[in-house]
N, C-alpha and C positions, 0 to 999 in steps of 0.2 A: 314770479309773474316777471321774467325775466325779457321785460321790451323794454326800449331804450327812452330816456327819460329827457322829456323835455321841460322847460322853464315856462312858467307864462309871468311874462315880466322881467324886467332888466337892469333893476335899479340895486341901491344899495341892500336889500333882503336877497336880490338873488345872486350878488357875488358871497353872502353868508352861506347859502343854501350850497351854492355849485361847489364852494371850498368843501361842507361835511360833505358834499355826497362824492366828490373827489377821494374825498379822503377812504369812504368808505368802497372806494372802486369801479363806483357805477357807470356808465356808459351814458353819456349828455349828447343827446342827440340837438340841441339845440336852444334860442331863445325866442319867445314870440311878444313879438313890441310895436306899434302903433308907426315907428319909423327906428330908423337903423341904427340899433345904438352903438356905443364905443363899448369893444368887446375888450377889457382889461383883466387886468387883477385874476381873480379864479375864471371870471368867463372868457381869458383870451381865445381858449382855444372851441369857444363855441360860435357855431356858426347865426346867424340871423333868419330864423323862417316866415319871416313876413308879419301881417298885423293876423288880426284872430282870421278875417273872411280866409285870407290865402292859404293860413296856415290849416284850416280846417277842410279846405276846400284839395290840398297836397295832401294831408296825415291824417286818413281815417282809422277814427276811435279804435280797432280791433290792434295796429302798428304798432301804436306807443302809448306808454304812461305818464301824466304829465303830473307838475310840482308846482304849486299857487305861491308863484315869487311876489304880489304885491306885498306892501307891505302895511301896516297898521297904523301909521302915521297919521293920518286922515280918519275920516269919519270908517268906522269898523265896516260900515254896511257896502263898501265899495269890495271888498275881499271877499264878506259873505255873496255876494251878487257876481261875482267872476266864477265863482268856484259853481254856484248853482248851475249858470250861462251851458257851463261845459260838461257840467252832469245832465245835464237836460240833453245834451248833441248827443249823449252816447259815453262820454271818455270820462276815462277811470284816474283819481288820483292816489299818488302814492305817496307812503308815509315818508318822513328824513328824520331817523335818528343819529344826533351824531355823535362820532365817538368817542366822544368826551362827557354826552352825556348817564345818567343814570335810569335805567327805568325797571323797576322790578319785573319779576316774572308773575308776581304774585295781583298786580295792577291790572287793572282793565275790566271787561270789554274794554277795547276802544274802536274810535269808528275809523273814518278812510281817511286821509290827505293829512293826519297828523303832522306835525312840527316838535320838536325838541332837540334844545342846541344847547351847545356849550355848556357844560357845567352845569345843568338842570336836574334837578332830581323828582321823579315821579315813583310815589312809595307807593307799599302797599296796600290790595282794592282799591287806589284811585282811579277813578275811570277820565277817559280824553271822549269828548264829542268830533264828530265829523270837521276837518277843517282847523280844529284849536293851533294854534301858538303857543307855546311854551318856551317863551325867548332865554338869550343869556343866562342862565343861576339863577333863574325861578327855582322855586322850591314849592310840588304841590305833595301837601303832607296824606296818610293813611287816610281811605275811607271817603275822599273827598270826590266830586265830581263838576268836571268843567263842561257847561253845555258847549252846544254845537258853534263856530264862528266866533270862535271867543280867546283875548289876547290877554296871557299873563306875560305884561314886558318885563324885563333885564333886571333881574335882583328880588324879586317882590317873593311873596313869602303868603302860602295861602294854608294855615294850619287846619288841624285834621277834621275830618266829619264836613264841612265846609259843603255847600251847594252853592255852585255859580252858575245864573241860567245861560241862555244861548245870546248873542252876538252882545258882551260884555267883554270890558276894556279897564282890564285891572293896571294902573298906570308903574312904570321903574318905581323900584323899594319899596311899595306897599305893602302892607301886611295886615290879614284876616284872622282876628282869631279864630279859636277853635270855634265850631257848631254855626258858623256864620252862613247867611240867605243871604246872593243876590241877584235881584229880580233880572229879568234880560231886558238887554239894552241899557243897563246902568252905566256908570263909568264913575272907577276909582282912580281919584289923581294920583298922581306920584308922590311918594313921601307917606302915603296918609294910613293911619293907624285904622282900622273898621276895628269897632267895637259893639257894633247894632248891628240888626239886618236891614238891609239899604232894597228897599222898594224899585219896581221895574222902572226903567227909563229917570234915576235920578244921576243925581252930578253929587260926588261927596268929596270934600278935600282935607287934609288936615289933619291933627294928631289933636284929640281924638274925631275923626272924620265927621264933618255935618256936611248939610245941604249946600251946594254953590250953585249958582244958576247960569255960569259964562261955559259950562261944557269942558274944562279944562282936562285936559291929556296927558298922559306923560309917559 
């Protein structure tokens, strides 16, 4: 599908995605943001296409492909809701695979709009759901399933045959040992080592990971 790409969002994550896409030779039509952003760095040659309403009024779904450039520092629901709102309008999200990422040909099938960034590895028989973000240097080992809208942050390691639910945040540098199951909406704090299953909506931190009540991310 060789449509021009539009980034929905213009912050730091958009910079990373624009850099990856330009290295792939992709055609960037511009960015969508509530207000005119400072278009510098990897976004220097991009145009501001207006806010959501203006963009949708001027760019029908069949003319462009979208890239979800909203980061996942805050609640993961914001990134998931943006994706769902545009899909409901008939838009399609392209996947972004950084040229320095390694995705096994034996991995998948994957969902739409996945993002696998520099230095990340997705091993054979691993599967990524819609709108999954695998950040720089993260490792998804063999047979693991990452549910839709989940974010595996920089340097995290998800060992083989794990099942990660939907809308899960796995913090930077965290480790999930072999065969762990993480319930929908859970949060694994930065640097945590998860040695037992995590129920839906729980927040775990530490080594080994234990329940925590502050919703810490990383």
